[in-house]
C-alpha positions as CSV (number, residue, x, y, z in Angstrom):
1,M,2.4,92.2,230.9
2,D,-0.7,94.1,231.8
3,L,-3.8,91.9,232.1
4,K,-6.1,94.7,230.9
5,Q,-4.0,95.1,227.7
6,L,-4.0,91.3,227.3
7,E,-7.8,91.2,227.6
8,Y,-8.1,94.0,225.1
9,F,-5.9,92.2,222.6
10,V,-7.8,88.9,223.0
11,R,-11.1,90.6,222.4
12,V,-9.9,92.4,219.2
13,A,-8.3,89.2,217.9
14,E,-11.5,87.2,218.5
15,L,-13.9,89.8,217.1
16,G,-11.5,90.7,214.2
17,S,-12.2,94.4,214.6
18,F,-11.1,97.3,216.9
19,T,-14.6,98.9,216.4
20,R,-16.5,95.8,217.5
21,A,-14.1,95.1,220.4
22,A,-14.5,98.7,221.6
23,V,-18.2,98.4,221.7
24,S,-18.0,95.0,223.4
25,L,-15.5,96.4,226.0
26,D,-17.4,99.7,226.4
27,I,-14.3,101.8,225.8
28,A,-13.3,104.4,223.2
29,Q,-11.6,102.9,220.1
30,P,-8.6,105.3,220.3
31,A,-7.9,104.2,223.9
32,L,-8.3,100.5,222.9
33,S,-5.9,100.9,219.9
34,R,-3.3,102.7,222.2
35,Q,-3.4,99.9,224.8
36,V,-2.9,97.2,222.2
37,R,-0.1,99.2,220.6
38,L,1.6,99.5,224.0
39,L,1.4,95.7,224.4
40,E,3.1,95.3,221.0
41,V,5.8,97.7,222.0
42,E,6.5,95.8,225.2
43,L,6.6,92.5,223.4
44,H,8.6,93.8,220.4
45,Q,6.1,92.0,218.2
46,S,3.4,93.0,215.7
47,L,0.4,91.2,217.0
48,L,-2.3,92.3,214.6
49,I,-2.4,93.1,210.9
50,R,-4.7,96.1,210.6
51,N,-6.6,96.5,207.3
52,G,-9.7,98.1,206.0
53,R,-11.8,95.1,206.9
54,G,-10.6,94.8,210.5
55,A,-7.7,93.2,212.3
56,V,-6.1,89.7,211.8
57,P,-3.6,88.2,214.3
58,T,-0.1,87.7,213.0
59,E,1.8,84.4,213.8
60,A,3.0,86.0,217.0
61,G,-0.6,87.2,217.6
62,K,-2.0,83.7,217.2
63,L,0.5,82.4,219.7
64,L,-0.3,85.1,222.2
65,L,-4.1,84.6,221.7
66,A,-3.8,80.9,222.7
67,H,-1.8,81.8,225.8
68,G,-3.9,84.9,226.5
69,R,-7.1,82.9,226.7
70,G,-5.5,80.5,229.2
71,I,-4.1,83.3,231.3
72,L,-7.3,85.2,231.5
73,H,-9.2,82.0,232.4
74,Q,-6.7,81.3,235.2
75,V,-7.1,84.8,236.6
76,E,-10.9,84.3,236.6
77,R,-10.5,81.0,238.3
78,A,-8.2,82.6,240.9
79,R,-10.9,85.2,241.6
80,E,-13.5,82.4,242.0
81,E,-11.3,80.5,244.4
82,L,-10.8,83.6,246.5
83,G,-14.6,84.0,246.5
84,R,-15.0,80.5,247.7
85,V,-12.8,81.3,250.7
86,R,-15.4,84.0,251.5
87,G,-18.1,81.3,251.1
88,S,-19.6,81.9,247.7
89,L,-18.7,82.0,244.0
90,A,-18.3,85.4,242.2
91,G,-17.9,86.6,238.7
92,R,-20.1,87.6,235.8
93,V,-22.0,85.3,233.5
94,A,-23.6,86.3,230.2
95,V,-26.5,84.2,229.1
96,G,-28.3,84.3,225.8
97,L,-31.9,83.1,225.4
98,P,-34.1,82.9,222.3
99,T,-37.0,85.3,222.3
100,S,-39.6,82.5,222.5
101,L,-38.1,81.2,225.8
102,A,-36.8,84.4,227.4
103,R,-40.3,85.3,228.7
104,V,-40.6,81.9,230.3
105,L,-37.1,81.5,231.7
106,T,-35.8,84.9,232.6
107,V,-37.6,85.5,235.9
108,P,-37.0,82.0,237.5
109,L,-33.4,81.9,236.2
110,T,-32.6,85.3,237.7
111,R,-34.4,84.5,240.9
112,T,-32.6,81.2,241.4
113,F,-29.2,82.7,240.4
114,R,-29.5,85.5,243.0
115,A,-30.4,83.0,245.7
116,E,-27.7,80.5,245.0
117,L,-24.9,82.8,243.7
118,P,-25.4,86.1,245.6
119,D,-21.9,87.4,245.0
120,A,-22.0,86.8,241.2
121,T,-23.8,88.8,238.5
122,I,-25.8,87.6,235.6
123,S,-26.5,89.3,232.3
124,I,-29.3,87.9,230.1
125,S,-29.9,88.9,226.5
126,E,-32.3,87.8,223.8
127,G,-31.3,86.9,220.2
128,L,-31.4,84.6,217.2
129,S,-29.7,81.3,217.5
130,V,-27.2,82.0,214.8
131,G,-26.2,85.3,216.3
132,M,-25.9,83.8,219.8
133,Q,-23.7,81.1,218.5
134,E,-21.4,83.7,217.0
135,S,-21.5,85.6,220.3
136,L,-20.3,82.5,222.1
137,M,-17.3,82.3,219.8
138,S,-16.4,85.9,220.3
139,G,-16.8,85.9,224.1
140,R,-19.8,88.2,224.3
141,L,-21.8,85.2,225.7
142,D,-20.8,82.5,228.1
143,I,-23.9,80.3,227.8
144,A,-26.6,80.3,225.1
145,V,-29.9,78.4,224.6
146,I,-30.2,77.7,220.9
147,Y,-32.7,76.1,218.6
148,N,-31.5,73.4,216.2
149,A,-27.9,74.1,217.1
150,Q,-25.2,73.0,214.6
151,P,-22.0,71.8,216.4
152,T,-18.8,73.6,215.5
153,P,-15.2,73.3,216.5
154,E,-15.7,76.5,218.6
155,T,-18.8,75.4,220.5
156,E,-19.9,72.5,222.7
157,V,-23.6,71.7,222.4
158,S,-25.7,69.5,224.6
159,P,-29.5,68.8,224.4
160,L,-32.0,70.4,226.8
161,L,-35.4,69.4,225.3
162,E,-37.5,69.1,222.2
163,E,-40.5,71.3,221.4
164,E,-43.2,70.4,219.0
165,L,-44.0,73.2,216.6
166,L,-47.7,73.9,216.1
167,L,-49.9,75.9,213.7
168,V,-51.1,79.1,215.5
169,Q,-54.2,80.8,214.2
170,R,-56.6,83.5,215.4
171,R,-59.4,81.9,217.5
172,P,-62.8,82.5,216.0
173,P,-65.2,84.3,218.6
174,E,-67.6,81.3,218.5
175,Q,-64.9,78.7,219.2
176,P,-64.6,77.7,222.9
177,V,-61.3,78.4,224.6
178,D,-60.8,74.8,225.5
179,A,-61.6,73.5,222.0
180,N,-59.2,71.0,220.5
181,P,-59.0,71.7,216.7
182,A,-58.2,68.8,214.3
183,P,-54.5,68.4,213.3
184,I,-53.3,69.8,210.0
185,T,-50.8,68.3,207.6
186,L,-47.7,70.2,206.6
187,R,-48.9,70.1,203.0
188,E,-52.0,72.0,204.1
189,V,-49.9,74.4,206.1
190,A,-48.0,75.3,202.9
191,R,-51.2,76.7,201.4
192,L,-51.8,79.1,204.3
193,P,-50.4,82.7,204.5
194,L,-47.7,82.6,207.2
195,V,-46.4,85.3,209.5
196,I,-42.8,84.0,210.0
197,P,-39.4,85.3,211.1
198,S,-36.8,86.2,208.5
199,R,-33.8,84.0,207.7
200,P,-31.7,82.7,209.4
201,N,-34.2,82.1,212.2
202,A,-34.0,78.5,213.3
203,V,-37.8,77.8,213.1
204,R,-38.0,79.5,209.7
205,M,-35.2,77.4,208.4
206,Q,-36.8,74.2,209.8
207,V,-40.2,75.0,208.2
208,E,-38.6,75.7,204.8
209,S,-36.5,72.5,205.0
210,E,-39.4,70.2,206.0
211,M,-41.6,71.7,203.2
212,A,-38.8,71.3,200.7
213,N,-38.6,67.6,201.6
214,I,-42.2,67.2,200.2
215,G,-41.6,69.5,197.3
216,L,-43.3,72.6,198.6
217,R,-42.4,76.1,199.8
218,P,-44.1,78.2,202.5
219,R,-46.5,80.9,201.5
220,I,-45.1,83.9,203.3
221,A,-47.5,86.8,204.1
222,L,-45.2,88.7,206.4
223,E,-41.6,88.4,207.7
224,I,-41.5,89.6,211.3
225,D,-38.7,89.0,213.8
226,G,-40.1,88.7,217.3
227,V,-42.6,86.3,218.8
228,S,-44.8,89.0,220.4
229,A,-45.1,90.8,217.1
230,I,-45.9,87.6,215.2
231,L,-48.6,86.7,217.7
232,D,-50.1,90.3,217.6
233,L,-50.3,90.0,213.8
234,V,-51.9,86.5,214.0
235,A,-54.5,87.9,216.4
236,D,-55.1,90.8,213.9
237,G,-55.8,88.3,211.1
238,A,-52.6,88.8,209.1
239,G,-52.0,85.1,208.8
240,S,-51.0,82.0,210.7
241,A,-47.8,81.2,212.4
242,V,-45.6,78.1,213.3
243,L,-44.5,78.4,216.9
244,S,-44.1,76.3,220.0
245,R,-46.9,75.8,222.5
246,T,-44.7,77.6,225.1
247,A,-44.6,80.7,222.9
248,V,-48.4,80.8,222.8
249,S,-49.2,79.8,226.4
250,H,-46.8,82.4,227.9
251,S,-48.0,85.2,225.6
252,L,-50.0,88.2,226.9
253,R,-53.3,86.9,225.4
254,P,-53.1,83.1,225.0
255,D,-56.9,82.8,224.7
256,S,-56.8,84.8,221.4
257,Y,-55.3,81.9,219.6
258,T,-56.0,78.4,218.6
259,V,-53.2,75.8,218.1
260,R,-53.3,72.8,215.8
261,N,-50.8,69.9,215.7
262,I,-48.9,69.6,212.5
263,T,-48.6,66.1,211.0
264,E,-47.0,64.4,208.0
265,P,-44.4,65.0,209.3
266,L,-44.4,66.2,212.9
267,L,-42.2,69.3,213.4
268,R,-40.0,69.1,216.4
269,A,-37.4,71.8,217.3
270,K,-34.4,70.7,219.3
271,V,-33.4,73.1,222.1
272,S,-29.8,72.9,223.2
273,V,-27.4,74.7,225.5
274,A,-24.1,75.8,224.0
275,I,-20.9,77.0,225.5
276,S,-17.6,77.9,224.0
277,S,-15.0,75.2,223.5
278,L,-12.3,77.9,223.1
279,R,-12.3,78.9,226.8
280,P,-13.1,76.4,229.7
281,A,-16.1,77.3,231.8
282,T,-15.4,78.9,235.1
283,L,-16.9,77.5,238.3
284,T,-19.5,80.3,238.3
285,Q,-20.5,79.5,234.7
286,Q,-20.7,75.8,235.5
287,A,-23.0,76.6,238.5
288,T,-25.1,78.8,236.2
289,L,-25.4,76.0,233.7
290,D,-26.6,73.7,236.3
291,I,-29.2,76.2,237.4
292,L,-30.4,76.8,233.8
293,R,-30.9,73.0,233.3
294,R,-32.9,72.8,236.5
295,I,-35.1,75.7,235.5
296,V,-35.7,74.3,232.1
297,Q,-36.7,70.9,233.6
298,Q,-39.1,72.6,236.2
299,T,-40.6,75.1,233.8
300,L,-40.7,73.4,230.4
301,V,-40.3,69.7,230.8
302,A,-42.1,68.8,234.1
303,P,-45.7,67.7,233.6
């Protein structure tokens, strides 16, 4: 059984589509289909039911999928063990970060990873929490930092920190940079025009949920995905935003904004790290997870 063919089959089965799998694997779709078909011929089994909506594993395919994940994991572990003989871990780790934290974590995470795991490679991408959780299940990501993560049978979630969400507004020219504006209630926030991400952004969903609890809805001026774009629009006077202090303090022009604590109730977003429960973490992934936790503690939690 060819390992490359097995990897191709597993990716198609997990993504439910030859098209998505070809993009993920960076190969032409006809070549991918041919390799999976050769595997079926060798095993004398139909592994996938192909239809207009994608590809679904047959009973034989489900059985091979379970074995295939274990086989590919063992191969990766073998490569790591051989790397340890040389004195260091190897392999590739794909990490997903939310946009609001990517600016803060990417450089220290990459720097520490290179120093401690010189024979390994890291790939970092930004995304929405919902999308990154789906990428974990499909194998496109190994580790993801997620806001308000919802545990599923396919993912393991553990807490990293909690971030208070604040009202962000354009700072009036006459207001000192070090001013400490009075807090604002969530009921008052509901009356303000907000520049806010579109659903299913985790912060957007939390704001809507908390306002619904007091019988209100947000007044949305603009739906914009991307922290930098939201802050630019706030600075331009398009409205207010609800973001973490980290998002503002690490922006390009932090002095352009004033932040106010939101009360009644306080809004706190839970930041968690998630990994797939479908495939055990390799030693390199475990080491990367340890590095990520340290960087978060040093950068976001330490006083």
